[in-house]
C-alpha positions in Angstrom: 78.0 69.5 81.6 79.5 73.1 81.8 76.7 74.6 82.5 76.3 72.4 85.4 79.7 73.0 86.8 79.5 76.6 86.2 76.1 76.6 88.4 77.8 74.8 90.8 80.9 76.1 90.6 80.6 78.2 94.1 79.1 74.9 96.0 82.3 73.0 94.7 84.8 75.3 95.7 84.0 75.8 99.0 83.6 72.0 99.6 87.1 72.0 98.3 87.8 74.6 100.9 86.1 72.9 103.5 88.4 69.4 102.7 91.6 72.1 102.9 90.8 73.2 105.9 90.5 69.6 107.1 94.0 68.7 105.2 95.5 71.5 107.6 94.2 70.7 110.8 94.3 67.4 110.4 98.2 67.5 108.5 98.9 64.4 110.8 96.1 61.9 109.9 96.9 62.6 106.1 101.0 61.8 107.0 100.0 58.0 108.2 99.4 58.9 111.9 96.6 58.4 114.1 94.4 60.6 116.6 95.3 59.1 120.3 91.5 58.7 121.3 91.1 57.3 125.1 87.4 56.1 124.4 88.7 54.6 120.7 91.5 52.7 122.7 89.0 51.1 125.3 86.5 50.2 122.4 89.3 48.8 120.8 90.0 46.7 123.8 86.4 45.5 124.2 86.2 44.7 121.0 88.7 42.3 120.8 87.1 39.3 121.0 84.7 40.3 118.5 87.3 41.5 116.1 89.3 37.6 116.6 85.8 36.0 115.2 84.8 38.3 112.3 88.6 37.8 111.0 87.3 34.0 111.4 84.0 34.1 110.2 84.2 36.6 108.0 81.0 38.1 110.0 80.6 40.1 113.9 79.6 37.2 116.5 76.2 38.5 118.4 77.4 37.7 121.9 81.1 38.1 123.2 82.5 36.7 126.7 85.3 39.8 126.9 84.1 41.6 129.8 81.4 41.5 132.6 81.3 37.7 131.8 79.2 38.1 128.4 76.8 40.5 126.9 75.4 41.2 123.4 77.9 42.8 120.9 74.8 44.8 120.1 76.3 48.1 121.7 80.2 47.2 121.6 80.4 46.6 117.4 78.2 45.0 115.1 78.1 45.9 111.6 74.4 45.3 110.5 75.2 44.6 106.6 71.5 44.9 105.5 71.6 48.7 106.8 72.0 50.8 103.5 73.4 54.0 105.9 75.9 51.2 107.5 77.6 51.2 103.4 77.4 55.1 103.5 79.1 55.3 106.7 81.8 52.6 105.8 82.5 54.8 102.5 83.0 57.7 104.3 85.4 56.2 106.7 87.5 54.5 103.9 87.8 57.9 102.2 88.7 60.3 104.4 91.0 59.8 107.9 89.5 59.5 111.2 88.5 62.1 112.1 88.5 63.9 109.2 85.3 61.9 107.8 82.8 62.9 110.7 84.3 67.1 110.2 83.4 67.1 106.5 80.0 66.0 107.5 79.6 69.0 110.1 81.1 71.4 107.5 78.7 70.1 104.6 75.2 69.1 106.4 75.3 72.5 107.9 76.3 74.3 105.0 73.1 72.7 103.0 70.7 74.0 105.8 71.8 77.1 105.7 71.6 77.1 101.8 67.9 75.9 102.5 67.5 79.1 104.7 68.6 81.1 101.5 71.9 82.0 102.9 74.4 82.9 100.3 77.2 80.3 99.7 80.0 82.5 101.6 77.8 83.2 104.3 76.7 79.5 104.6 80.3 78.7 104.7 80.9 81.1 107.6 77.8 79.4 109.2 79.0 76.1 108.6 82.2 76.5 109.9 80.8 78.0 113.2 78.9 74.9 113.7 81.7 72.6 112.7 84.7 74.2 115.0 82.1 74.9 118.0 84.7 73.1 120.9 82.9 70.4 122.5 82.6 68.8 118.3 86.3 68.7 118.1 86.4 67.9 122.0 83.9 64.7 121.1 86.5 63.9 118.6 89.7 64.0 121.0 88.0 61.8 123.5 87.2 59.4 120.7 83.1 60.2 121.2 83.0 58.8 117.5 79.7 57.8 117.5 78.2 60.8 119.5 79.9 63.6 117.1 79.1 61.4 113.6 75.5 61.7 115.4 75.9 65.7 116.3 76.7 65.7 112.6 74.0 64.6 110.7 72.0 67.2 113.1 71.9 70.1 110.4 70.9 68.0 106.9 67.7 66.6 108.8 66.6 70.1 110.1 67.0 71.3 106.2 64.9 68.6 105.2 62.4 69.1 107.8 62.2 72.5 106.8 62.1 71.6 103.0 58.9 70.0 103.9 57.4 72.5 105.6 57.8 74.7 103.2 55.9 72.4 100.2 58.5 70.3 98.9 57.1 67.0 100.2 59.0 64.7 98.2 62.8 65.9 98.8 62.0 67.3 101.8 60.5 64.1 103.1 63.1 61.7 101.4 66.0 63.6 102.8 65.0 63.9 106.0 64.3 59.6 106.2 67.9 59.5 105.1 69.5 61.5 107.3 67.8 60.4 110.1 68.5 57.0 109.1 72.1 58.2 109.3 71.7 59.8 112.5 70.2 56.7 114.1 72.8 54.2 112.2 75.4 56.7 114.1 74.3 55.0 117.2 73.9 57.6 119.8 70.2 57.8 120.9 70.8 59.8 123.4 71.8 62.8 120.7 69.4 61.8 119.0 66.5 62.1 121.7 68.0 65.5 122.7 67.3 66.5 119.1 63.8 64.7 118.8 63.1 67.1 122.1 64.3 70.0 120.3 62.0 68.8 116.8 58.9 68.8 119.4 59.6 72.5 119.9 59.6 73.3 116.2 56.6 71.0 115.3 54.7 72.9 118.3 55.6 76.6 116.4 54.9 75.4 113.0 51.5 74.1 114.3 50.3 76.9 116.0 51.2 79.1 113.1 50.0 77.0 110.5 46.3 77.1 112.8 47.0 80.8 113.2 47.2 81.6 109.6 44.5 78.9 108.3 47.4 76.7 106.7 46.3 73.1 108.4 46.2 71.2 105.4 49.4 72.1 104.2 50.8 71.7 107.4 49.1 68.5 107.8 50.4 66.9 104.6 54.0 68.1 105.2 53.5 66.6 109.0 52.3 63.2 107.2 55.4 62.9 104.9 57.8 63.7 107.4 56.1 60.8 110.0 56.5 58.5 106.8 60.3 59.5 106.5 61.1 58.7 110.1 58.9 55.5 110.0 60.9 54.6 107.1 63.9 55.5 108.5 63.4 53.7 111.8 62.7 50.7 109.4 65.9 51.2 107.7 67.2 50.7 111.3 65.1 48.0 112.7 67.9 45.9 114.1 69.7 48.7 115.2 66.4 50.0 117.2 65.0 46.9 117.7 68.1 44.8 119.2 69.1 48.7 121.6 65.4 48.6 122.7 65.0 44.9 123.5 68.8 45.1 125.2 67.9 48.2 127.4 65.3 46.4 129.6 68.0 44.1 131.0 71.0 46.3 131.0 71.9 49.5 133.4 69.7 51.6 131.4 66.6 49.2 132.5 64.7 48.9 135.9 66.3 47.7 139.6 66.0 43.9 140.1 66.8 44.3 143.7 63.9 46.0 145.7 66.6 47.3 148.3 67.7 49.4 145.2 64.7 51.2 144.3 64.7 54.0 145.9 64.5 55.9 142.6 60.9 54.7 141.0 61.5 55.6 138.0 62.6 52.8 135.3 66.3 54.1 134.1 69.5 55.3 135.9 70.2 56.8 139.5 69.7 60.2 139.3 72.8 60.9 140.6 74.7 59.1 138.6 72.6 60.7 135.1 73.1 64.2 137.2 77.4 63.5 137.6 78.6 65.9 134.9 75.7 68.6 135.0 76.9 71.9 133.8 77.5 74.7 136.4 75.3 77.3 136.3 77.6 80.2 136.1 79.9 77.9 134.0 77.8 78.7 131.2 79.8 82.0 130.5 82.3 79.2 128.6 80.2 79.9 125.6 82.0 83.1 125.5 84.5 83.3 127.0 86.4 80.0 127.0 88.6 79.9 129.6 86.3 81.2 131.9 86.4 78.8 134.3 89.8 77.1 133.7 89.7 75.3 130.4 90.2 71.7 130.8 91.2 69.3 133.8 94.4 68.6 132.7 97.5 70.6 133.3 97.4 73.9 132.2 99.8 76.5 134.6 103.0 77.9 132.8 106.2 78.4 134.4 105.3 82.1 135.1 102.4 81.3 136.7 101.4 82.7 140.3 101.4 79.2 141.6 104.9 78.7 140.5 106.2 82.2 141.8 104.2 81.4 145.3 106.3 78.1 145.5 109.6 79.7 144.4 109.2 82.7 147.0 108.9 79.7 149.4 112.0 78.0 148.3 111.5 75.6 146.1 113.7 75.7 142.3 112.1 76.5 138.9 111.8 73.2 138.1 110.0 72.1 140.9 108.1 75.0 141.0 106.7 74.4 137.8 106.1 70.6 137.7 103.9 71.5 141.5 102.1 74.0 139.3 101.6 71.9 136.6 99.5 69.0 139.2 97.1 71.8 140.1 93.6 71.9 139.2 92.9 74.9 137.3 89.2 73.6 136.3 87.1 75.0 138.8 83.5 74.1 137.9 80.7 71.9 139.5 82.1 68.9 136.9 84.0 66.1 138.4 86.2 67.2 135.6 86.3 68.3 132.3 87.7 67.7 128.8 87.2 71.4 127.9 84.7 74.2 128.2 81.7 74.7 125.5 82.4 77.2 123.4 80.2 79.0 120.5 82.9 81.5 119.6 82.8 85.2 121.3 81.6 86.9 117.4 78.8 84.0 117.0 77.5 84.5 120.3 77.2 88.2 119.9 75.8 87.6 116.7 72.9 85.3 118.3 72.2 88.2 120.9 71.9 90.9 117.5 69.7 88.4 116.0 67.2 88.6 118.9 66.9 92.0 118.0 66.7 91.7 114.0 65.7 88.5 113.2 61.8 88.2 112.1 61.5 85.1 111.2 59.4 82.7 113.1 62.7 80.6 113.0 64.5 82.7 115.5 61.6 81.6 118.2 62.7 78.1 117.9 66.2 78.8 117.6 65.5 80.7 121.1 63.3 78.5 122.9 65.3 75.5 122.0 68.8 77.1 122.8 67.2 78.4 126.3 65.7 74.6 127.2 68.9 72.8 126.0 71.1 75.0 128.8 68.4 74.4 131.4 68.7 71.1 131.0 72.4 70.9 130.8 72.4 72.4 134.5 71.3 68.9 135.9 71.7 69.0 140.0 72.5 72.3 139.4 68.9 74.0 138.3 67.2 70.9 139.0 63.9 72.4 138.8 63.6 71.6 134.9 65.6 68.7 134.7 64.0 67.1 137.9 60.5 67.5 135.6 61.8 65.9 132.3 64.0 63.6 134.5 60.5 62.6 136.2 58.3 62.8 134.0 59.6 63.2 129.7 59.7 59.6 128.5 62.8 58.2 128.1 64.9 61.2 129.8 66.0 59.1 132.6 68.0 56.6 130.4 70.5 59.1 129.8 73.6 60.4 132.1 76.0 63.2 131.4 73.3 65.9 131.0 75.2 68.7 130.4 75.4 67.2 126.3 71.9 68.8 126.1 74.0 71.8 125.3 74.8 70.0 121.7 71.1 71.3 120.6 72.6 75.1 121.9 75.6 74.2 119.4 73.2 74.1 116.8 70.7 77.0 117.0 73.2 79.7 118.1 75.2 79.6 115.0 72.2 79.5 112.4 70.3 82.4 114.2 74.1 84.3 114.2 73.6 83.6 110.3 70.1 84.6 110.2 71.2 87.6 112.0 74.1 88.9 109.4 71.7 87.7 106.4 68.9 90.2 107.3 71.3 92.8 108.5 72.5 92.9 105.3 69.7 91.9 102.7 68.3 94.8 100.0 65.6 97.4 101.2 66.9 97.0 105.1 66.3 100.2 107.5 70.0 100.8 107.7 69.4 103.4 110.5 67.1 100.6 112.6 70.0 97.9 112.3 72.7 100.2 113.1 70.6 101.3 116.2 70.4 97.3 117.0 73.7 96.5 116.4 75.0 99.0 119.1 72.7 97.9 121.5 73.8 94.7 121.2 77.1 95.6 121.3 76.4 97.7 124.7 74.6 94.3 126.3 77.9 91.9 124.8 80.4 94.4 125.5 79.2 96.0 128.6 79.5 92.4 129.7 82.8 91.7 129.1 84.0 94.9 130.3 82.8 94.0 133.4 83.9 90.9 133.3 87.6 92.4 132.3 87.9 94.7 135.4 85.8 92.8 138.2 85.9 89.3 137.7 86.0 88.6 141.3 83.0 90.6 142.0 80.7 87.9 140.2 83.0 84.8 140.5 84.7 83.1 143.6 87.3 81.5 141.2 87.3 78.1 143.8 85.7 74.7 143.3 83.2 73.0 145.4 86.7 71.0 146.4 88.4 74.2 148.0 88.4 73.3 151.6 89.8 69.5 150.8 92.8 71.0 148.2 93.7 73.8 151.2 93.5 70.8 153.6 95.8 68.5 151.6 98.0 71.3 150.9 98.4 72.3 154.2 99.1 68.4 155.3 102.1 68.9 152.6 103.5 71.6 154.8 103.6 69.5 158.1 100.5 71.9 159.4 101.6 75.1 158.0 98.5 77.0 157.1 100.2 79.9 155.4 101.6 77.8 153.0 98.4 76.3 152.1 96.9 79.6 151.7 99.1 81.4 150.0 99.5 78.7 147.2 95.5 78.4 147.4 95.7 82.0 147.0 97.9 81.9 143.7 95.9 79.3 142.4 92.7 81.5 142.4 94.8 84.6 140.7 95.8 81.9 137.9 92.4 80.9 137.4 91.3 84.9 137.1 94.0 85.6 135.2 93.3 82.7 132.5 89.5 84.4 132.8 90.7 87.9 132.1 92.9 87.0 129.4 90.1 84.9 127.2 87.7 87.6 128.2 89.9 90.4 126.6 90.6 88.2 123.7 86.8 87.5 123.2 86.5 91.3 123.2 88.9 91.7 120.6 87.1 89.1 118.3 83.9 90.8 118.6 85.0 94.4 118.0 86.6 93.4 114.7 83.9 91.7 113.8 81.7 94.3 114.4 83.7 96.6 112.7 83.4 93.9 109.6 79.2 94.2 110.3 79.2 97.7 110.3 81.0 98.0 107.1 78.6 95.2 105.4 75.5 97.4 106.3 77.0 100.5 105.2 77.8 98.7 102.0 81.5 99.8 102.4 82.4 96.5 101.2 80.9 94.5 99.0 78.9 91.2 100.6 81.1 88.3 99.2 84.3 90.0 101.0 82.5 90.8 104.1 81.1 87.1 104.7 84.4 85.7 103.8 86.0 88.1 106.4 82.9 87.3 109.1 84.1 83.2 108.1 88.0 84.3 108.8 87.2 85.4 112.2 84.4 83.2 113.5 87.9 80.6 112.3 90.7 82.4 113.5 88.8 82.4 116.9 87.7 78.5 117.3 90.3 77.5 115.4 92.8 78.5 118.3 90.3 77.6 120.5 90.3 73.9 119.5 93.8 73.8 118.9 94.3 74.2 122.8 92.2 70.7 123.2 93.1 68.4 119.5 96.2 69.6 118.2 99.5 68.0 116.5 100.6 66.5 119.9 97.4 64.3 119.8 98.7 62.2 116.8 100.9 59.0 117.0 102.4 56.6 114.8 100.2 53.7 114.1 103.1 51.7 115.5 102.6 53.5 119.1 98.9 52.5 119.0 99.6 49.2 118.6 102.4 49.1 121.1 100.2 50.2 124.3 98.2 46.9 123.8 100.9 44.7 124.2 100.4 41.7 126.3 102.4 41.9 129.8 104.3 38.8 130.8 101.3 37.3 133.0 98.8 37.9 130.1 101.0 35.8 127.6 101.1 32.8 130.5 97.5 33.0 130.5 97.1 33.4 127.1 98.7 29.5 126.1 96.2 28.1 128.6 94.1 26.1 126.0 91.3 26.2 128.0 88.9 28.0 125.5 86.6 29.6 127.8 87.3 30.9 131.1 87.6 34.1 133.4 90.2 36.2 134.7 89.8 38.4 137.5 92.7 41.5 137.0 93.2 43.4 140.1 96.1 45.8 138.9 93.5 48.2 136.9 90.1 49.5 137.7 88.9 46.2 137.5 85.1 47.7 136.1 85.9 50.5 135.0 89.2 49.4 132.7 88.9 48.0 129.1 92.6 46.7 129.4 92.2 43.2 130.2 89.6 42.8 127.9 92.2 43.0 125.1 93.4 39.9 125.8 91.2 37.8 128.1 87.6 36.8 128.8 87.2 39.0 132.0 85.1 39.5 135.2 85.4 43.4 134.8 85.7 45.7 131.5 84.2 49.0 130.6 81.2 49.5 129.2 77.8 52.7 130.2 75.2 50.0 129.5 76.3 46.4 131.2 73.6 44.4 132.3 71.8 45.5 134.9 72.0 42.4 136.9 76.1 41.7 136.7 75.9 45.3 137.7 73.8 44.2 141.0 76.2 41.6 141.4 79.2 44.1 141.3 77.6 46.3 144.0 76.4 43.5 146.3 78.7 40.4 145.6 82.2 42.2 145.0 82.2 46.0 146.8 84.2 46.1 149.7 85.2 42.6 149.2 85.4 39.4 146.6 82.8 37.3 147.0 84.7 33.6 146.2 81.8 32.1 145.6 80.2 34.0 143.4 84.2 34.1 141.3 84.3 30.0 141.3 80.2 30.0 139.4 81.9 32.5 136.8 84.5 29.8 136.2 87.4 32.9 137.2 90.5 30.7 137.0 93.1 33.2 137.3 93.8 36.4 139.2 96.2 38.9 138.1 97.3 40.8 140.9 99.8 43.4 142.2 103.3 43.0 144.3 103.5 44.6 147.3 106.1 46.7 146.2 103.9 48.2 143.1 105.9 46.9 140.2 105.6 43.5 139.9 102.5 41.8 138.8 101.9 38.2 139.4 99.7 35.7 138.6 97.2 33.4 141.0 95.6 30.2 139.7 92.0 29.5 140.9 91.7 26.1 142.6 88.5 26.9 143.0 87.3 27.6 139.7 83.6 25.6 138.8 84.3 25.3 135.4 82.2 25.5 132.3 79.2 23.5 133.7 78.3 21.1 136.4 75.8 19.1 138.0 74.2 20.3 141.5 73.0 18.5 144.0 70.2 20.7 145.4 68.4 23.6 144.6 67.4 26.3 146.8 64.3 28.4 145.3 64.2 32.2 146.1 60.9 34.4 146.3 62.6 37.3 145.0 65.5 38.6 143.4 66.0 40.1 146.8 66.6 36.3 148.5 68.6 35.0 145.7 71.1 37.8 145.6 71.1 37.3 149.3 71.5 33.4 148.7 74.5 33.4 146.7 76.2 35.9 149.6 77.5 32.6 151.0 76.9 28.8 149.4 78.7 26.1 147.7 78.4 27.0 143.7 79.3 23.6 142.9 76.8 21.4 144.6 73.6 24.2 145.4 72.0 26.3 142.6 69.6 29.5 143.6 66.2 29.5 141.3 63.6 31.9 141.2 60.6 30.8 141.6 59.2 31.7 138.4 61.2 29.0 136.9 60.1 26.5 139.9 57.8 24.7 136.8 61.0 23.7 134.9 62.3 21.7 137.6 60.6 18.3 138.1 62.1 18.4 141.7 60.8 14.4 142.2 62.5 13.3 138.8 66.3 15.1 139.0 68.4 13.7 141.3 72.0 13.7 142.0 74.4 12.0 139.4 76.6 9.6 140.6 78.4 8.6 137.5 79.2 11.3 134.5 79.7 14.8 134.0 79.8 17.3 131.6 82.5 19.1 129.6 82.7 21.8 127.3 84.2 20.4 123.7 83.4 23.3 121.2 83.6 27.5 122.0 82.5 30.0 120.0 80.7 33.2 121.5 77.6 32.9 119.5 77.4 28.5 120.0 78.9 26.7 122.9 78.9 22.8 122.5 78.8 20.8 125.3 78.8 16.6 125.8 78.0 14.7 129.0 76.9 11.1 130.7 74.4 11.1 133.6 72.7 8.3 135.0 69.4 10.3 135.9 67.6 13.4 135.4 70.1 16.2 136.5 70.4 19.9 136.9 73.4 21.4 135.0 74.6 24.9 135.9 76.1 26.3 132.6 79.5 29.6 133.7 77.5 31.5 131.1 75.6 34.8 131.8 71.7 34.6 131.8 70.0 36.3 129.0 66.9 35.4 127.4 66.2 37.1 124.5 68.2 35.2 122.0 70.1 32.3 124.0 68.0 28.9 122.8 69.5 25.2 124.0 69.4 22.5 122.2 69.8 18.6 123.6 70.9 16.4 120.9 69.1 19.2 118.1 65.6 19.9 119.9 65.7 23.1 121.6 65.0 22.6 125.6 63.5 25.1 128.1 66.2 26.5 130.7 66.3 28.9 133.5 68.2 31.1 135.6 70.1 30.4 138.3 72.5 32.0 141.0 70.9 35.2 139.8 72.9 36.1 136.6 73.8 31.8 135.1 72.1 30.1 132.8 70.8 26.5 134.1 68.8 23.6 133.1 67.2 19.9 133.7 68.9 18.0 131.3 67.8 14.0 130.9 70.1 11.2 131.5 72.5 9.5 129.4 74.5 10.3 127.1 73.8 13.3 125.1 75.5 16.6 123.1 74.2 20.3 124.4 74.1 23.6 122.2 73.8 26.7 123.1 73.1 28.6 120.0 72.8 32.7 120.5 69.9 33.4 117.9 68.3 36.7 118.7 65.2 37.4 116.4 65.5 41.0 117.0 68.7 40.8 115.1 68.0 38.4 112.5 64.1 39.4 112.0 65.5 43.5 112.5 68.0 43.4 110.0 65.5 41.8 107.1 62.8 45.0 107.7 66.4 47.2 107.6 66.9 45.8 103.8 63.4 46.1 102.8 63.7 50.0 104.7 66.7 50.3 102.5 65.6 49.5 99.7 62.7 51.6 99.8 64.9 54.5 100.8 67.0 54.6 98.2 63.4 53.9 95.2 62.0 57.1 97.5 65.1 59.1 97.5 65.7 58.3 93.5 62.3 59.3 92.6 62.1 62.5 95.0 65.4 63.8 93.0 64.7 62.9 89.8 61.2 64.7 90.3 62.8 68.0 92.0 64.9 67.9 88.9 62.1 67.5 86.2 60.3 70.8 87.7 63.9 72.6 87.8 64.1 71.7 83.7 61.8 74.2 81.8 59.0 72.4 78.9 
């Protein structure tokens, strides 16, 4: 045991240092405060019904009616208890407060990767800091993109497992690859996993080429076979997650349009304009080196001494008014609608990346470079569409994802790796010092030369005006009663402020690089020992990135838990509606951005909500029936019982009961068949949902129009409500067609009449309907998706296999290290 601690003492010390870093940076989290994350708050609201029934049943429901009429919980919150990685992630989250758990995975995973690459522990620690503290890794956390951040955190250890396998450590490498890919998939951000997959395809291609060239194809084939089995095992572990996601994706907004008039885009994916909405500007790439080059974040940043404030004071405004106005000015001037901050990799880290292009000889360099270039090109989206369009139109699944700027997560991984390899190559024994110094100077001339130009002549390269600059100018002129000199003066002052921010951070980057070059020069010339030099490099990187990260994720972002809870407090109208004993009706809240806000889902089953992958048919109803004006007939058929509206004064909130809401279920008098989805949508634009059902012809065989009729007596009532189980009783003197105010989703919902499963069909474009036999009967709707239940059983088998194989691989690796 003593030998083990002696051998691994440095790794334990570095791990302890990482924990200490997190303790200092996230001190409020260790004091019981919570991070105010907007997306986490939205998620908590959308999960309200799920958590309510989880507390009652001890397990999560698979369906929720809390938003958009109803949808599966797969992409909202679902635990998947038979998946071993679920319990690993739960352990991490219980052990460390949010978001410390994710940052520790950033750090430890990258540290492990760099050790696999042969770096010394202290240099590996510096590299881990470079990746972990990259600005957007913290911006993701600040915004509440927790799943996304967790998925990114597993990139480095996945790469480590792959490299071990390619180097001949087949069992250990493949087992680790399987485990970390399983963790990656369970993080449940397929977009990040997909981007990593694209980068790894390039790596495999390069390795195949070298195997062919060096006549080592058998070894490569064996490694590739082990990796393939590892990936299959990771998929099996996550069968429940992946199967439900794939199945739901076909019916979500990520699937193809059901309306032919909306099919200008032939692909089975997102609308291109929507997918490209958050595209990195081509010139905006300079933020990788200069964080505030494009103004930083969209949130207020100007201070009392800004040029805008001075210009306003010169025109008669007092200091407080001038500062208040300056705080409203848009400092960010890039092409995105808004941003939470820049993609910044660290000035000295980026310098080392450039240096690495000259000194690193490993073929891994070419993968790191090509993956970085591709990720940057793809991040441009609409701003450089040549490459993006190729992927969007022809690369499978690429068009399922939005916010293409997120491609930069690959560059954020590759840049620190090559940076660390550069330091390793420059300082290892036996190198030609003169040649290394020469390449160091060349790199310095390039990077520092660019910064000198940026500092001296920024306006030569950048306009510091956004695409909406003229709109801003018009708005300022209008505020000044048509005084164009006022608008022009303030707009020019804003440009000067943006330029000032640019210059300040360019000079800042220059200093960090200059100091770093000095330390690296001392290391190369052996003026300082490697451990000390590597520690200093790590501190330079940490100081740089820490100070930028604190601009976006700082102590002010943490609040007491009581404040967070208070934010979800119901209003008086909410409390009134909550007193309604009816277990199942919907609410339309018009006081919020109905279809972009999750606020109402905290308390009600709503027509609106917030989700990036709602059901496609419901989105189409929003587009066709609720855009411009609200279709009362559609609101009625969805059993919208209450409307929450804003008073004319913009302050008072009132509630109205909808007297024409159709109820839980009803018998219709007639059926109108539609030849296609377009006709179906058009028909519900104006009809009486209580009397008529609009049914697609594909379901015609399920309805014997000669047998069904209009019930003269009887009715149907809801007797029990559970998100996964709805119970009704009805009386009818003949066979009838019943329409239920529940969302149609064929992959899991089953209908039973007196315990016997019966067929059902879609009515009114988004609702469920069925032919019910005459008499007194009981109806049950049960949500029983095979994709979940069978997928979970596969997950259990995969989890057992993964545990056994990982245990065997570790045992084998230890056995080989021990002397005979």
